[in-house]
C-alpha positions in Angstrom: 0.2 23.7 110.1 1.8 22.6 113.5 5.5 23.4 113.9 7.4 20.7 115.5 10.0 21.5 117.9 13.1 20.1 118.2 14.4 19.9 121.8 17.1 16.9 124.1 14.7 14.9 125.9 15.3 17.0 129.8 14.7 20.1 128.4 11.2 18.9 127.2 10.5 17.3 130.0 11.2 21.1 132.0 8.9 22.7 129.1 6.0 20.3 129.7 5.8 18.6 132.7 6.6 19.9 136.7 7.9 17.5 139.5 6.4 17.0 142.7 7.8 19.0 145.4 7.2 19.5 148.4 7.5 23.0 150.7 10.7 23.1 152.2 10.9 24.2 156.5 13.3 26.9 155.9 12.8 28.6 153.4 8.9 28.2 152.9 9.3 27.4 148.6 8.9 23.7 146.5 12.0 21.8 146.3 12.2 18.4 144.9 13.0 15.7 147.1 15.6 14.8 144.5 17.6 18.4 144.3 17.9 17.6 148.3 19.8 14.1 147.1 21.5 15.3 145.0 23.7 17.8 146.2 27.5 16.9 145.0 30.5 18.7 144.1 32.0 20.1 140.8 35.9 18.0 139.5 38.5 20.8 140.0 37.0 22.4 142.7 37.2 20.6 146.2 34.4 21.7 148.0 31.4 19.7 149.9 27.8 20.0 149.7 26.0 21.7 152.3 29.0 23.8 153.3 28.3 26.9 155.7 30.0 29.7 157.9 30.1 28.5 161.9 28.9 25.3 161.3 24.9 26.5 160.2 23.9 26.1 156.7 22.0 29.5 156.8 24.8 31.3 158.2 26.3 32.5 155.2 23.0 33.6 154.0 20.2 36.1 154.9 16.3 34.2 154.1 13.4 36.1 153.9 10.0 35.7 154.6 9.3 34.9 150.9 12.8 32.8 150.4 14.5 35.0 148.1 18.2 35.5 149.2 20.1 39.0 149.9 24.3 39.6 150.6 25.1 38.6 154.6 25.6 41.7 156.1 29.2 39.6 157.9 31.4 37.3 155.6 31.2 35.8 152.9 28.3 33.9 151.4 29.5 29.8 150.9 25.3 28.3 151.5 22.6 30.1 150.0 18.6 28.5 148.6 18.6 27.4 144.7 17.2 30.0 142.1 13.5 30.5 141.2 13.8 30.6 137.5 16.1 29.3 134.4 16.4 30.8 130.7 16.5 27.7 128.5 16.2 27.3 124.6 15.4 25.4 122.6 17.6 24.9 119.7 15.4 24.5 117.0 13.3 28.0 117.3 16.7 29.5 117.4 18.0 31.6 113.4 21.1 33.2 115.3 20.4 36.4 115.4 22.0 37.2 118.5 19.6 40.0 119.3 19.3 38.4 122.9 23.4 39.1 123.1 22.3 43.0 122.2 19.2 43.5 124.5 21.5 41.2 127.8 24.0 44.4 127.1 21.9 46.8 126.1 19.6 46.8 129.3 23.1 46.3 131.9 25.7 48.4 130.0 23.9 50.3 127.8 26.2 49.4 125.1 25.6 47.0 122.4 28.2 44.5 122.7 27.4 40.9 121.9 30.9 39.5 123.2 30.4 40.8 126.9 26.3 39.2 126.8 25.4 36.6 129.4 23.6 35.0 126.8 26.4 32.9 124.4 24.8 32.1 120.4 27.8 33.2 118.0 30.2 30.4 119.6 27.9 27.7 118.8 27.2 28.8 115.2 28.6 26.5 113.7 29.9 23.5 115.7 27.4 23.6 118.6 28.3 23.2 122.4 30.5 20.3 121.5 33.2 22.0 119.9 34.9 21.2 116.5 35.9 17.7 118.0 32.4 16.6 117.6 31.6 19.0 113.7 31.2 15.4 111.9 29.5 12.8 115.2 25.8 12.4 114.4 25.5 13.5 117.7 27.3 17.1 117.3 24.9 19.5 117.1 26.4 23.2 114.9 26.6 24.3 111.6 28.0 20.5 110.5 26.1 18.7 112.7 22.4 19.8 113.0 22.5 22.4 111.7 20.7 23.6 115.1 22.2 27.7 116.3 22.4 26.3 120.6 22.2 28.7 122.6 24.1 28.9 125.4 23.0 30.1 129.0 24.0 29.4 133.0 22.3 26.9 134.6 22.0 29.2 137.8 23.7 26.1 139.5 23.2 24.6 142.8 25.6 24.8 145.5 28.5 24.4 145.3 28.0 27.0 143.1 31.9 27.2 140.6 32.2 30.2 140.5 31.2 31.6 143.7 32.9 29.1 146.1 35.9 30.0 143.7 36.2 33.0 143.8 39.1 34.6 146.1 37.0 38.0 147.3 33.9 36.2 147.5 32.6 38.8 145.2 29.6 36.0 143.4 26.7 36.3 145.9 23.5 34.7 146.2 20.5 37.8 145.7 16.3 37.9 145.1 14.7 38.5 144.2 15.1 35.2 142.7 18.1 34.4 144.1 20.3 34.0 141.0 23.9 34.8 141.2 25.2 37.5 140.3 29.1 39.8 141.1 28.8 41.8 143.4 30.8 44.6 141.6 32.2 46.3 144.4 33.7 42.8 145.8 35.2 42.2 141.4 38.6 42.6 142.4 38.7 41.9 137.7 41.2 38.6 138.8 39.2 36.5 136.4 39.4 33.3 138.7 35.5 32.5 137.9 36.0 32.5 134.4 37.9 29.9 134.2 35.6 27.8 137.4 32.9 27.9 134.9 32.4 24.1 133.3 30.1 26.0 131.2 32.4 29.3 130.2 29.5 31.2 131.4 31.0 34.2 133.0 31.8 37.0 130.5 34.2 40.2 131.3 33.3 44.0 131.0 36.9 45.1 129.5 36.4 48.3 129.8 35.1 48.4 133.6 37.8 44.9 134.4 35.3 43.6 135.8 33.1 39.4 135.7 29.3 39.3 135.2 26.8 37.2 134.4 23.8 36.2 134.5 21.4 38.0 137.0 17.8 36.6 135.4 17.1 40.3 135.0 14.7 40.3 138.8 12.3 37.2 136.8 12.0 39.1 133.3 14.5 38.1 131.5 15.9 40.7 128.7 17.0 38.2 126.6 13.6 36.3 126.0 11.7 39.0 126.5 13.4 40.4 122.9 13.5 36.8 121.0 11.8 37.3 118.0 11.4 33.6 117.9 10.3 32.4 120.6 13.6 30.3 121.2 14.2 31.3 124.8 11.6 30.8 127.4 11.7 31.8 131.5 10.4 28.2 133.6 11.4 26.9 137.0 14.4 26.9 138.5 15.4 22.5 137.6 19.1 21.5 138.0 21.2 21.6 134.2 24.4 20.7 136.1 24.3 17.1 136.1 22.9 16.9 132.0 24.3 19.7 130.2 27.2 18.5 128.2 30.6 21.2 129.5 32.4 23.0 127.4 35.5 23.3 129.5 37.3 20.8 132.1 38.2 22.9 135.0 41.9 23.9 135.5 43.6 21.7 138.3 44.9 25.4 140.0 41.5 26.8 140.1 41.2 25.9 144.3 39.2 27.2 146.5 40.0 30.6 149.2 41.1 29.0 152.3 37.7 30.6 154.4 35.4 28.2 151.7 37.0 25.3 153.2 37.0 26.9 156.6 33.9 27.1 156.3 33.2 22.7 154.8 35.8 21.6 157.4 33.2 23.2 160.4 30.2 21.1 158.7 32.0 18.3 157.7 
């Protein structure tokens, strides 16, 4: 018997097909024409696309010959290359066991603490990603909608990255080997600004260490994907899901952009 998999049109397209791409001269890695044209800003963050320190797009990030990024030696990162991978979920396969949350914190912190996980399952048990206001809508997802458990996952946003540019300490960086957006624990001051800046609420906070944390794709071998017993999580080549994924929060207007970021943008624009 062949299992019928229910997923939204965008996820189905990502898993079943590949978009025509062309290599970029700077990184040597494929970049879709659409990605080049669709670099756009986020509401609540007064930044514009293609900003960089010193007026050069790649001054704020070091890019190796393999197209991976490493934190810049001086200054903060403003612009950086897209991630090379992405974790996506298939809700019709998810049974809500939360093993992925346990695997995430066990791998990263050595503790079993799902509340600190970088993948979010429990908060969608009942209502899906739209919340209780849509519980009885025919378009909602969750126990009282279509009975699916929706996995919330980091989008590994393209530039401008909301959490990265909102951080007043430059603690969120783009780093190899897969260009994941990571929290530099040495720079993080625990101000929680990044938690408010993410429209999908995908930044977590370690209350014991007083540090923020987020998905770093486990260097291209995500623990959550390897642990899932039903194949409800898949690691695929990166695609921009930020334009099609419903947002969980409206970024508060008081979450601004640090002056060093706006100064960098002014040099380009």
